C-alpha positions in Angstrom: -16.3 -12.0 1.3 -16.5 -15.2 -0.7 -12.5 -15.9 -1.3 -10.8 -17.3 1.9 -8.4 -15.0 3.9 -6.0 -15.1 5.8 -7.6 -13.3 8.8 -6.3 -11.8 11.4 -7.9 -10.1 14.6 -6.8 -8.1 18.0 -9.1 -8.0 20.4 -8.9 -8.5 24.4 -12.4 -9.6 24.9 -12.1 -13.1 24.3 -16.6 -13.0 23.7 -15.9 -10.8 21.9 -13.6 -12.2 19.8 -16.1 -15.1 19.4 -18.7 -13.4 18.2 -16.6 -11.6 16.2 -14.8 -15.3 14.9 -18.8 -17.2 14.3 -19.6 -13.9 11.9 -16.6 -14.0 9.6 -17.0 -17.9 9.8 -20.8 -17.1 8.5 -19.6 -15.5 5.6 -16.9 -18.4 4.5 -14.0 -20.5 5.0 -11.1 -18.6 6.6 -8.7 -18.6 8.3 -8.7 -16.8 11.7 -5.9 -16.3 14.6 -6.8 -14.1 17.8 -4.5 -11.8 19.6 -5.7 -11.2 22.9 -3.2 -7.5 22.7 -0.6 -5.6 21.3 2.2 -8.0 22.3 3.2 -9.7 19.1 1.3 -8.2 16.7 4.5 -7.4 14.6 5.5 -10.7 14.3 1.8 -12.4 13.4 1.7 -10.1 10.9 5.4 -11.1 9.4 4.3 -15.0 10.8 0.2 -15.0 8.9 1.1 -12.1 6.1 -3.1 -11.9 7.0 -5.4 -10.5 4.2 -6.8 -8.5 6.3 -6.6 -7.3 10.1 -9.0 -6.6 13.0 -8.9 -4.3 15.3 -10.8 -3.8 18.3 -9.1 -0.9 20.6 -11.8 0.7 22.9 -10.3 4.2 23.7 -7.4 5.3 21.3 -4.1 7.5 21.5 -2.2 8.7 18.6 0.7 6.7 20.0 -1.7 3.6 19.5 -2.0 4.4 16.2 0.9 4.6 15.3 2.6 0.4 16.9 -0.5 0.0 14.8 0.3 1.2 11.7 4.5 0.1 12.3 3.5 -3.6 13.3 0.3 -4.6 10.8 2.0 -2.2 7.2 -1.5 -0.9 6.2 -0.4 0.2 2.5 0.9 -3.8 1.8 -2.9 -5.0 3.1 -6.5 -3.9 4.8 -6.9 -2.6 8.6 -9.7 -2.0 10.2 -10.0 -0.3 13.5 -13.1 -0.9 15.6 -13.4 2.4 18.6 -15.4 2.8 21.4 -14.8 6.7 21.0 -12.8 9.2 19.0 -11.7 12.5 19.2 -11.1 14.7 16.4 -8.1 13.9 14.9 -7.3 10.3 15.5 -9.8 9.0 12.9 -8.0 11.8 10.2 -4.4 10.2 11.8 -5.5 6.9 11.5 -7.0 7.4 7.5 -3.5 9.1 6.8 -1.6 6.4 8.6 -3.1 4.1 6.2 -6.0 2.3 7.9 -8.4 1.3 5.9 -11.3 1.2 7.6 -12.2 3.7 11.3 -15.6 2.3 12.7 -17.0 4.8 16.0 -19.1 3.0 17.9 -17.0 -1.1 18.5 -16.4 -3.4 16.7 -20.1 -5.2 16.2 -20.3 -8.5 14.9 -23.6 -7.9 12.9 -21.4 -5.5 11.8 -18.9 -7.1 10.9 -19.3 -8.3 6.9 -20.0 -4.9 4.9 -17.5 -3.2 7.0 -14.9 -6.2 5.7 -16.0 -5.5 2.0 -15.6 -1.9 2.4 -12.5 -2.0 4.1 -11.3 -4.2 1.5 -12.5 -2.6 -1.7 -10.7 1.4 -0.2 -7.6 -0.6 0.8 -7.5 -1.7 -2.9 -8.7 1.3 -4.7 -6.0 3.0 -2.8 -3.3 1.3 -4.0 -4.4 1.1 -7.3 -4.2 5.0 -7.3 -0.4 4.9 -5.5 0.3 2.6 -7.6 -1.1 4.8 -10.9 1.0 6.9 -8.7 4.4 5.6 -8.2 3.8 4.8 -12.9 2.8 8.4 -13.5 6.5 9.5 -11.7 8.0 7.0 -13.1 7.3 7.7 -16.6 8.0 11.4 -15.2 11.3 10.7 -14.8 12.3 8.6 -17.7 10.7 10.9 -19.9 13.7 14.0 -18.1 15.8 11.8 -19.1 15.5 11.0 -22.3 14.8 14.7 -23.2 18.2 15.4 -21.5 20.0 12.3 -23.6 18.3 13.7 -27.2 19.8 17.7 -25.4 23.0 15.5 -25.3 23.4 13.6 -28.8 21.7 16.7 -30.4 24.5 19.3 -29.1 27.4 15.7 -29.0 26.7 15.1 -32.9 24.9 18.7 -34.0 21.5 16.5 -35.3 17.8 17.8 -34.5 15.8 16.7 -32.0 14.4 14.0 -33.8 16.8 12.2 -35.0 18.4 12.1 -31.2 15.2 10.8 -30.7 15.0 7.7 -33.6 18.5 7.6 -32.7 18.1 6.7 -29.0 15.5 4.6 -29.9 17.4 2.6 -32.5 19.6 1.3 -30.2 17.7 0.7 -27.3 15.5 -1.5 -30.0 19.4 -3.1 -30.8 19.9 -3.6 -26.9 17.4 -5.3 -26.1 17.0 -2.1 -23.4 13.7 0.6 -22.2 15.0 3.9 -24.1 14.9 5.6 -20.4 17.9 3.5 -19.6 19.8 4.0 -22.7 19.1 7.3 -21.9 20.6 7.2 -18.2 23.2 4.9 -19.6 24.2 7.9 -22.1 23.5 10.9 -19.8 25.7 9.1 -16.8 28.1 9.3 -19.5 28.4 12.4 -20.2 28.5 13.5 -16.2 31.3 11.3 -16.0 32.8 12.8 -19.1 32.5 16.7 -18.0 
């Protein structure tokens, strides 16, 4: 953790908050803000747009986790949740909600750096997978539209598949658009005319 990070800490105990800050400062210079409770968490996240959120909850429940995920948008940034104890379902609920690190046995300043590095790494890994999945879904949707547009051209012009594909490609190049956009326009026009 050598880069300067904006870190939002939710810690009700001032002594523990100070120890966490000292531990973070030892890893480099960071912009740190501490909240003593969940009040104002969502607005602080919007205002600061932190790179990382650390939350220490003694005894969480599902409502706490749901409120936390709504407030901090864990799909947009790494979130490390420290709890003193947990039941079986809470860790699963937290991870499914997008929390990057769910650490049982509370927040200990000497463990902050490796846990944060793991949370950041996990967040980036999951983000990459999520982006890759979204791109794959988009590519599949584009492929379906192109196949449908080829079918329309093949039927309307009585041409083979390779000629329909070449016509779509040529039109896309001529108009400076992606082939899927040209195909979508053709499908939409066909739907309107039928």
